[in-house]
N, C-alpha and C positions, 0 to 999 in steps of 0.2 A: 720668534714664533710665540703666539699667545695660546692659551688653552682655549677650548671651544666656547666656554661660557662668557669670557671677558668681553667680546665685541657686543654682546647683547646688553651690557651695562650702558652702552652709549646709544643704542638704537633697539627698539622692540622688534624690528623685523629687518632681515638682511637677505640679499640674493646669495645663491651658492657661490657665485664668483667673488663677492665680497668676503664671505666666510673663508673661502680658499686663500685669499690674500692675507687675511688676518692670521690664519693658522698654519700657513705654508703646507697644507695638505693637498694632495692631488684630488681631483673631482670624484674618482672612484672610491678612495678611501674615505673622503668626506661623506659621501652617500651612505656608506656602511655605518659610519658613526652616527649620522643623523637618523637613519632607519632604526638603530638601536635605541635612540631616545624618543622616537615618534611612534613606533609600532606598539609595544607593550605598555610602556609607562606613560606615554603621551605628554612628555615634558615639552617637546617641540611639536609645532604644527607645520606641516609642509603643504605649501600651496603651489601646485604645478602651473606653469604658464599655459593659458588656454590656447594661445596661438600655436605654440610648438606642439601641443597635444593634438589640436585639430589637424595640422598639416601632417603629423606622423600618422594619424588614423586614416586620413584621406590617401596618403601614399601607400599604406599597407592594405587598405580596403576593408579593414576590420573595425568594428565598433565595439570592442570588448570593454568590460568594466574595469580592466586592470589599470594600475596607476600609469600615467604618461611617464615618459623618460625623465630622469633626473638630469637637468641641463644647468648651465651656467645662469639662466634666468629664473630658476626655481626659487621661490621665496620661502624662507624659513623664519618662523617667528616663535617667540616663547609663549607657552600656554600659561597665561596669568591666572587661570583658575585651577591649575594643578595643585593638588595637595596630597600628601601621603602621611600616614600615621607612623610609618617606620622611619627611623633616622638613616638607616643604610639600606641600600637596595642595589641590585646588579643592573648596570646599564648597558654593558657592552656584550650583549647576548649574540648579536649577529656576528661581530668580529671573533668572538670566543668560538662559535661553531665552525667558522672557517679555519681558525687556527687549529682546532681539533682535527679537522680533515687533513690539513697539511701535516700535522704530527703523525697522523695514521699513515699517510702516504709515505713520509720519510721513514718510518719504522719498517714498513713493508719493503721499501727499497733497500734499506740496510740489510734486513734479514735475507733478501734474495742475493745481494752481493756477498754476504758471509757464506751462504750456501754454496755459491759458485767457488768462492776462495777455498772452502774446505774440500770440495771435490777436486780442485786442481792440486791442492797439497797432498791429498791422498794418492792421486795419480803419479805425482812427482816421486813420492816415497816408493810406490809400487814399482815404477819404472827402474828405480835404482836398486831395489831389493829383490824383485821378481817374486819372492815368496816371504811372508812375514806373519807372525802370530798376531792375534787381535790386540793384546795388551801393548805389544811393541809398536804396533801401527798407530794406536791411539796416542802413545807417548811421543812418537815422531811427529804426528800431526799437530799436537798441542805445542810442541817445540817450535814448529815452523809457523804457527799462527799467533804465538804469544805476543809478538810485536805489534800486531794489529788489534786483536781482540782475544778474549779468553773463551775458547769454544767449550761447550759442555760435552760430556761423553755421549749423551743421547743425540745431540745434533751431529756428531761424528758418526754415530751408528746409523742415523737416518741417511747421511751422505754416502756411507759404505753401501747400505742397501740400494740406494738410487744408482750407484755405480755398478752393483751386481745386476740390477735390472737392465742397465744399459750395455751390459756385457763388456765391461772394462775389467771387471774382477770376477773371480769365482772362488767358492769355498773348495777346499781340498776334499776329495771324496772320503779319504781315510781319516783326516783330522779336521773336524768342523771349526776348530779355533785358528786354522791356518788359511790365510787368503793368498791366492795366486793371481799374478797380473797376466791378462790375456793380450798378447801383442797383436 
């Protein structure tokens, strides 16, 4: 596999299928990379195939000004008039934004899984003990969770409050530091 700029040393313009073959990138990944080099900084110029654009617009019945679809026949050429005073600049903005979304989605998924794991650990402890002091409950839950992750006391407290709202636990009427399991 070659990096994206090398094929342009041999030819000033290439089709998307030629560039896919040179770089071993799938068309959708290549499209994102080309967009990052053609939208803001305009290093590459994208020329959409007029035939596929006309057929796509006639099929959809719309004549919007949006770019035609990025296909194997899309022509990509180097912008010879491009110049930039800075030596370094960021070119992968499109890919970076998508990676940030994926990271955010992964974080929220992990947090949800941890929250459910904490609640399950608390219920297991409460089923075995029936009644337990707050400090002892936190210690037991941390001991059960330590093999997967290090829970924070605040996250454990939020999980306890959630289980109290769901009526799995209740605070003792006489001792507010004591939790009781509701069967």
